[in-house]
Every structure is written in C-alpha cells, then in structure tokens.
Backbone as JSON, one array per atom type, in Angstrom:
{
  "sequence": "VEVSKRLTDSPVVVVTSQFGYSAQQERVMKAQAFQNKEQISMMSGRKTLEINPNHPIIADLLAKVKASKENTAAKDTAAVLFQTALIESGYEIADPSALVNRVYRLMSKELGVDPDAPLKEVDVPEEEEEAEEEDGDDKDEDDKDKDEKEEL",
  "N": [[-9.22, 18.76, -3.04], [-6.61, 19.8, -4.65], [-4.1, 22.23, -7.09], [-0.97, 21.32, -6.95], [1.75, 24.0, -6.36], [3.88, 23.4, -5.53], [5.35, 20.76, -5.43], [7.32, 18.36, -6.97], [8.74, 16.19, -7.63], [7.03, 13.96, -6.9], [4.02, 12.64, -7.02], [1.37, 12.88, -6.26], [0.19, 14.67, -2.84], [-0.48, 14.52, 0.64], [-1.67, 16.81, 2.53], [-2.36, 18.87, 5.64], [-4.45, 21.45, 6.92], [-3.24, 24.97, 7.94], [-3.89, 24.91, 10.76], [-4.78, 22.55, 11.22], [-4.67, 19.09, 12.45], [-1.59, 17.19, 12.65], [-0.36, 14.02, 11.44], [0.84, 12.47, 12.87], [-0.44, 13.73, 15.65], [-3.09, 13.31, 15.31], [-2.77, 10.35, 15.6], [-2.23, 10.47, 18.45], [-4.34, 11.3, 19.43], [-6.57, 9.16, 18.77], [-5.62, 7.09, 20.27], [-5.87, 7.75, 22.61], [-8.09, 7.82, 24.81], [-10.65, 8.81, 23.48], [-13.1, 7.23, 22.43], [-15.28, 7.51, 21.14], [-16.62, 7.68, 17.79], [-17.1, 10.15, 16.32], [-16.49, 12.07, 17.91], [-13.89, 11.69, 17.44], [-13.46, 12.03, 14.19], [-14.29, 14.7, 14.41], [-11.85, 16.15, 15.71], [-10.44, 15.13, 14.3], [-7.96, 16.77, 11.53], [-8.57, 18.72, 8.43], [-7.72, 17.06, 5.38], [-6.32, 17.75, 2.42], [-5.54, 17.04, -0.67], [-3.11, 17.12, -2.93], [-2.22, 17.64, -6.03], [0.35, 17.01, -8.57], [0.52, 18.76, -11.64], [1.85, 18.32, -13.62], [3.08, 15.66, -13.29], [4.09, 12.62, -15.07], [1.95, 10.29, -13.99], [-0.29, 11.57, -13.43], [-1.35, 13.5, -15.62], [-1.58, 11.16, -17.4], [-3.68, 9.78, -16.08], [-5.04, 11.8, -16.09], [-6.05, 11.88, -18.88], [-7.03, 9.34, -19.21], [-9.3, 9.74, -17.54], [-10.75, 11.53, -18.95], [-10.93, 10.26, -21.15], [-12.73, 7.9, -20.75], [-15.16, 8.06, -18.11], [-15.73, 6.17, -16.33], [-13.69, 4.75, -16.5], [-12.26, 1.47, -15.02], [-9.68, 0.93, -14.27], [-8.43, 3.98, -14.2], [-10.21, 4.66, -11.99], [-9.15, 2.58, -9.91], [-6.37, 3.57, -9.67], [-6.47, 6.26, -8.78], [-7.11, 5.97, -6.82], [-5.83, 4.19, -5.21], [-3.22, 6.21, -5.66], [-4.38, 8.62, -3.77], [-4.8, 6.7, -1.64], [-1.94, 5.75, -1.16], [-0.68, 8.56, -0.8], [-1.74, 9.03, 1.62], [-0.81, 7.39, 3.09], [2.2, 8.12, 2.96], [2.47, 10.12, 3.99], [2.13, 9.82, 6.53], [-0.73, 9.03, 7.74], [-2.81, 6.77, 8.55], [-5.02, 4.34, 6.81], [-8.55, 4.17, 6.02], [-8.87, 1.64, 5.35], [-6.97, -1.08, 4.92], [-7.29, -3.44, 3.44], [-7.88, -2.98, 0.82], [-6.83, -1.62, -0.32], [-4.61, -2.96, -1.1], [-5.83, -5.18, -2.45], [-6.66, -3.42, -4.9], [-3.91, -2.66, -5.81], [-3.02, -4.87, -6.62], [-4.87, -5.45, -8.58], [-4.11, -3.6, -10.31], [-1.82, -4.44, -10.79], [-1.92, -6.92, -12.14], [-3.3, -6.41, -14.06], [-1.24, -4.59, -15.59], [0.58, -6.97, -16.22], [-0.8, -8.17, -17.88], [-2.66, -10.45, -17.26], [-5.5, -11.46, -16.68], [-7.52, -10.01, -13.71], [-10.19, -11.61, -12.92], [-9.53, -14.05, -13.17], [-9.69, -17.9, -12.82], [-8.35, -19.44, -9.83], [-5.15, -21.28, -10.17], [-4.66, -24.7, -9.4], [-1.7, -25.75, -8.18], [0.31, -29.14, -8.28], [2.31, -30.09, -5.87], [4.69, -32.15, -5.18], [4.47, -34.09, -2.58], [6.29, -35.71, -1.53], [8.66, -34.31, -2.15], [8.25, -32.16, -1.17], [8.94, -33.08, 1.53], [11.22, -34.05, 1.51], [12.53, -31.7, 1.12], [12.37, -30.67, 3.35], [13.75, -31.95, 5.02], [16.52, -31.99, 4.15], [17.12, -29.26, 4.72], [16.86, -29.03, 7.52], [19.21, -31.23, 8.03], [21.04, -29.15, 7.05], [21.03, -28.01, 9.07], [21.92, -29.32, 11.14], [24.76, -30.25, 10.47], [25.86, -27.84, 10.79], [25.64, -27.14, 13.24], [27.38, -29.16, 14.17], [30.06, -28.57, 13.5], [30.26, -26.01, 14.19], [30.38, -26.82, 17.11], [32.94, -28.59, 16.55], [34.91, -26.57, 15.76], [34.84, -25.28, 18.38], [36.41, -26.68, 20.01]],
  "CA": [[-8.44, 18.61, -4.07], [-5.68, 21.25, -5.03], [-3.07, 21.62, -7.75], [0.11, 22.25, -5.98], [2.75, 24.54, -6.93], [5.44, 23.3, -4.76], [5.31, 19.7, -5.73], [8.27, 18.66, -8.41], [8.82, 14.5, -7.76], [5.69, 13.05, -6.59], [2.75, 12.67, -8.02], [0.76, 13.57, -4.93], [1.01, 14.68, -1.4], [-1.76, 15.06, 1.29], [-1.4, 18.38, 3.85], [-3.49, 19.45, 6.68], [-4.49, 23.15, 7.13], [-2.18, 25.35, 9.08], [-4.47, 24.82, 12.24], [-5.18, 21.6, 11.64], [-3.44, 18.51, 13.44], [-0.78, 16.57, 11.85], [-0.67, 12.82, 11.34], [1.48, 12.1, 14.77], [-1.39, 14.21, 16.85], [-4.32, 12.53, 14.8], [-2.68, 9.28, 16.2], [-2.12, 10.07, 19.56], [-5.68, 11.62, 19.58], [-6.92, 8.14, 18.72], [-4.71, 6.25, 21.21], [-6.29, 8.26, 23.98], [-9.4, 7.66, 25.84], [-11.25, 8.75, 22.85], [-13.48, 6.05, 21.46], [-16.3, 8.0, 19.74], [-15.77, 7.89, 16.54], [-17.83, 11.42, 15.99], [-15.03, 12.84, 18.5], [-12.22, 11.39, 16.73], [-13.67, 12.51, 13.51], [-14.8, 16.12, 14.61], [-11.21, 16.51, 16.16], [-9.13, 15.45, 12.99], [-7.76, 17.83, 10.7], [-9.38, 18.79, 7.12], [-6.69, 17.35, 4.94], [-6.31, 18.23, 1.33], [-4.56, 16.73, -1.75], [-2.66, 18.47, -3.79], [-1.37, 17.04, -7.58], [1.61, 17.43, -9.44], [0.03, 18.67, -12.97], [3.34, 18.03, -14.39], [3.5, 14.2, -13.64], [3.4, 11.8, -15.79], [0.96, 9.71, -13.75], [-1.42, 12.41, -13.21], [-1.36, 13.44, -17.04], [-1.9, 9.8, -18.03], [-4.43, 9.68, -15.31], [-6.62, 12.68, -16.94], [-5.99, 11.31, -20.05], [-8.01, 8.14, -19.2], [-10.67, 10.07, -17.29], [-11.57, 12.45, -20.29], [-10.96, 9.29, -22.44], [-14.23, 7.52, -19.93], [-15.48, 8.61, -16.68], [-16.5, 4.73, -15.77], [-12.65, 3.39, -16.6], [-11.86, 1.37, -13.51], [-8.17, 1.18, -13.56], [-8.39, 5.49, -14.1], [-10.81, 4.58, -10.37], [-8.32, 2.33, -9.11], [-5.31, 4.48, -10.09], [-7.01, 7.09, -8.57], [-7.42, 5.6, -5.26], [-4.11, 4.12, -4.56], [-2.81, 7.8, -5.52], [-4.97, 9.13, -2.67], [-4.17, 6.18, -0.48], [-0.09, 6.13, -0.67], [-0.63, 9.48, -0.22], [-1.84, 9.24, 3.12], [0.51, 6.38, 3.96], [3.38, 8.78, 2.75], [2.51, 11.64, 5.16], [1.99, 9.57, 7.96], [-1.74, 9.37, 8.24], [-3.62, 5.9, 8.6], [-5.95, 4.56, 6.18], [-9.72, 3.42, 6.74], [-9.46, -0.31, 4.68], [-5.87, -1.29, 3.86], [-7.19, -4.83, 2.1], [-8.96, -2.35, -0.18], [-5.79, -0.56, -0.93], [-4.06, -4.15, -1.15], [-6.83, -5.73, -3.75], [-6.71, -2.22, -5.89], [-2.63, -2.45, -6.2], [-3.18, -6.48, -7.0], [-5.73, -5.42, -9.56], [-3.26, -3.06, -11.6], [-0.15, -5.51, -11.44], [-2.66, -8.16, -13.2], [-3.01, -5.96, -15.9], [0.09, -4.27, -16.26], [1.02, -7.97, -16.38], [-1.62, -8.75, -18.74], [-3.2, -11.54, -16.31], [-7.28, -11.4, -16.3], [-7.5, -9.82, -12.42], [-10.85, -12.34, -12.59], [-9.11, -15.09, -13.35], [-9.61, -18.59, -11.64], [-6.63, -19.85, -9.91], [-4.71, -22.81, -10.58], [-3.84, -25.08, -8.24], [-0.39, -26.25, -8.66], [0.32, -30.04, -7.63], [3.49, -30.43, -5.5], [4.4, -33.8, -4.71], [4.83, -34.45, -1.13], [8.3, -35.85, -1.3], [9.61, -33.36, -2.35], [8.18, -31.47, 0.1], [9.5, -33.54, 3.3], [12.6, -33.81, 1.23], [13.22, -30.86, 1.48], [12.54, -29.98, 4.78], [14.78, -33.07, 5.5], [17.58, -31.35, 3.42], [17.37, -27.89, 5.62], [17.4, -29.8, 8.72], [20.53, -31.89, 8.09], [22.06, -29.04, 7.2], [21.45, -27.34, 10.24], [22.51, -30.36, 12.53], [25.9, -30.42, 10.45], [25.9, -26.53, 11.28], [26.32, -27.22, 14.42], [28.55, -30.57, 14.09], [31.09, -28.07, 12.81], [30.3, -25.56, 14.94], [31.41, -27.63, 18.26], [34.34, -28.8, 16.68], [35.73, -25.14, 16.06], [35.13, -24.58, 19.94], [36.89, -27.66, 21.03]],
  "C": [[-7.87, 19.88, -4.58], [-4.68, 21.02, -6.08], [-1.84, 22.47, -6.99], [0.97, 22.85, -6.64], [4.34, 24.08, -6.14], [6.46, 21.94, -5.25], [6.4, 19.07, -7.12], [8.7, 17.37, -8.61], [7.82, 13.88, -7.83], [4.43, 13.75, -7.17], [1.72, 13.09, -7.32], [1.0, 13.61, -3.6], [-0.36, 14.97, -0.77], [-1.21, 15.87, 2.49], [-2.76, 18.27, 4.39], [-3.25, 21.16, 6.42], [-3.44, 23.7, 7.91], [-2.9, 25.23, 10.46], [-4.81, 23.35, 12.26], [-4.29, 19.99, 12.18], [-2.61, 17.27, 12.1], [-1.12, 14.77, 12.3], [-0.41, 12.21, 12.53], [0.46, 12.34, 15.89], [-2.71, 13.19, 16.27], [-3.82, 10.65, 15.52], [-2.4, 9.16, 17.65], [-3.52, 10.32, 19.99], [-6.62, 10.28, 19.83], [-6.44, 6.99, 19.59], [-5.42, 6.55, 22.49], [-7.64, 7.73, 24.23], [-10.87, 7.58, 25.23], [-12.08, 7.68, 21.73], [-14.54, 6.4, 20.61], [-15.86, 8.23, 18.74], [-16.39, 9.39, 15.81], [-16.75, 12.63, 16.67], [-14.12, 12.98, 17.64], [-12.3, 12.58, 15.5], [-13.6, 13.91, 13.0], [-13.56, 16.8, 14.92], [-9.8, 15.88, 14.66], [-9.17, 16.46, 11.84], [-8.03, 18.06, 9.01], [-8.18, 18.19, 5.8], [-7.04, 17.55, 3.31], [-5.01, 17.73, 0.42], [-4.25, 17.06, -2.89], [-2.17, 17.44, -4.74], [-0.42, 17.72, -8.0], [0.6, 17.94, -10.86], [1.08, 18.36, -13.64], [3.92, 16.78, -14.38], [3.09, 13.13, -14.19], [2.2, 10.81, -15.56], [-0.37, 10.55, -14.01], [-1.67, 12.69, -14.32], [-1.53, 12.23, -17.56], [-3.6, 9.56, -17.24], [-5.77, 10.62, -15.89], [-6.96, 12.4, -17.98], [-7.08, 10.52, -20.09], [-9.52, 8.53, -18.47], [-11.5, 10.91, -18.25], [-11.67, 11.74, -21.03], [-13.03, 8.33, -21.94], [-14.45, 7.48, -18.67], [-15.88, 7.28, -15.67], [-15.15, 4.31, -16.34], [-12.09, 3.16, -15.07], [-10.97, 1.67, -13.52], [-7.52, 2.77, -13.5], [-9.16, 5.43, -12.05], [-9.58, 4.3, -9.54], [-6.98, 3.16, -8.88], [-5.39, 5.72, -9.04], [-6.76, 7.33, -7.09], [-6.62, 5.08, -4.53], [-3.07, 5.47, -5.03], [-3.21, 8.08, -4.06], [-4.3, 8.26, -1.23], [-2.82, 6.01, -0.03], [-0.03, 7.34, -0.63], [-0.54, 9.96, 1.23], [-0.88, 8.62, 3.81], [1.78, 7.65, 3.86], [3.53, 9.9, 3.81], [1.89, 10.89, 6.57], [0.79, 9.48, 8.65], [-1.94, 7.54, 8.01], [-4.78, 5.7, 7.63], [-7.1, 3.48, 6.51], [-9.33, 1.8, 6.46], [-8.31, -0.15, 4.06], [-6.14, -2.38, 2.94], [-7.15, -4.06, 0.51], [-7.87, -2.25, -0.72], [-4.49, -1.97, -1.69], [-4.62, -4.92, -2.51], [-6.88, -4.59, -4.77], [-5.24, -2.79, -6.45], [-2.99, -4.06, -7.06], [-3.95, -6.74, -8.99], [-4.83, -4.75, -10.79], [-2.21, -3.45, -11.5], [-0.87, -6.19, -12.26], [-2.68, -7.62, -14.45], [-2.03, -5.14, -16.37], [0.76, -5.51, -16.78], [0.49, -8.59, -17.67], [-2.61, -10.05, -18.43], [-4.53, -10.54, -16.15], [-7.25, -11.25, -14.59], [-8.87, -10.76, -11.85], [-10.47, -13.96, -12.57], [-9.52, -16.25, -12.49], [-8.02, -18.86, -11.35], [-6.61, -21.05, -10.11], [-4.12, -23.02, -9.76], [-2.87, -25.83, -9.3], [-0.22, -27.38, -7.7], [1.9, -29.75, -6.99], [3.2, -31.71, -4.78], [4.88, -33.58, -3.32], [6.33, -35.03, -0.63], [8.77, -35.64, -1.21], [9.93, -32.39, -1.0], [9.58, -32.09, 1.45], [10.94, -33.43, 2.61], [13.63, -32.65, 1.68], [13.21, -30.11, 2.5], [13.33, -30.77, 5.48], [16.2, -31.92, 5.41], [18.03, -29.62, 4.55], [17.68, -28.22, 7.6], [18.72, -30.27, 9.39], [21.5, -30.95, 7.89], [22.41, -28.03, 8.53], [22.22, -27.9, 11.46], [23.74, -30.36, 12.25], [26.64, -28.61, 10.87], [26.71, -26.14, 12.26], [27.03, -28.13, 14.9], [30.01, -29.42, 13.87], [31.16, -26.69, 13.81], [30.89, -25.53, 16.68], [32.27, -28.01, 17.78], [35.3, -27.53, 16.56], [36.0, -24.99, 17.72], [36.12, -25.58, 20.55], [38.93, -27.3, 20.63]]
}
C-alpha cells in the first residue's frame, strides 16, 4: 500500500510494477496451459494499492480505524475498496461472492437494516401470479394479431 501522488478523483487504484504483468497479460497466462497454481502466482506481477489520502472515503475509513481497529464496517469497506480497485484495473478477484456479501452488508447498514435479520417470507397469492402471466401472454398474442393485420 502506498500513498498516491497522482490520484485526484478515485479513492484507490491497483497498479503493477514497471516490469510486472498487466491485467491482460495475467489473463492470457492463466488461459494458457499453466494449470500449476504456483507457476501462475510466481508469474503474476506484484500489485500495489495506491490510496488517495485526500478522498473523503479514505479520510472516513482512517477515522473509523483510529476509533476501533476491530470495526467490521471499516474492514468491509477496506476489502470492498481493494476488490473494486482490482476490478477497475482489469484484474480478476479470487472470491466474487465475498465481495457481493460485503456489499450487501454495507448496503444493509446504510439502509438501517440488520444484515443478520431473519428473512420475512411474503405470501403472493397464486391466482394473482397466474393472472399476470396470462395477461402477459394475451398481450403477446394481441401484438402478433396486430402485426399480421398491418402486413395485409
């Protein structure tokens, strides 16, 4: 992790060293016959996360970490920042479902919903579902009839 001198709008970016593989080159190497994970990890370049110290997200994240090093929201935010920076730079992330779960947790907290709350099952009457499906089918048939009349 390094403090960036070139970032102005983004909070973070992932870069490789001057002689490291780019994201495209890493994808090509993985697509080749190299199925040995040790070879792939040796060939992938060293990535550096550059942070923009002037960005409000980074400033807020720093304040949260200073207040409590065990803050789960701060940990989730840091992980999401890193993974989104990887995606933005063209790299693949190792575990996309972990990113999705973190985003859902952050969204739940932002909306004031307990992320661990049990799911509430909503009853949808079957008659309404069937009526909606039939209405959709009838509209399709009506459109076909109109098209045929226009052709004549």
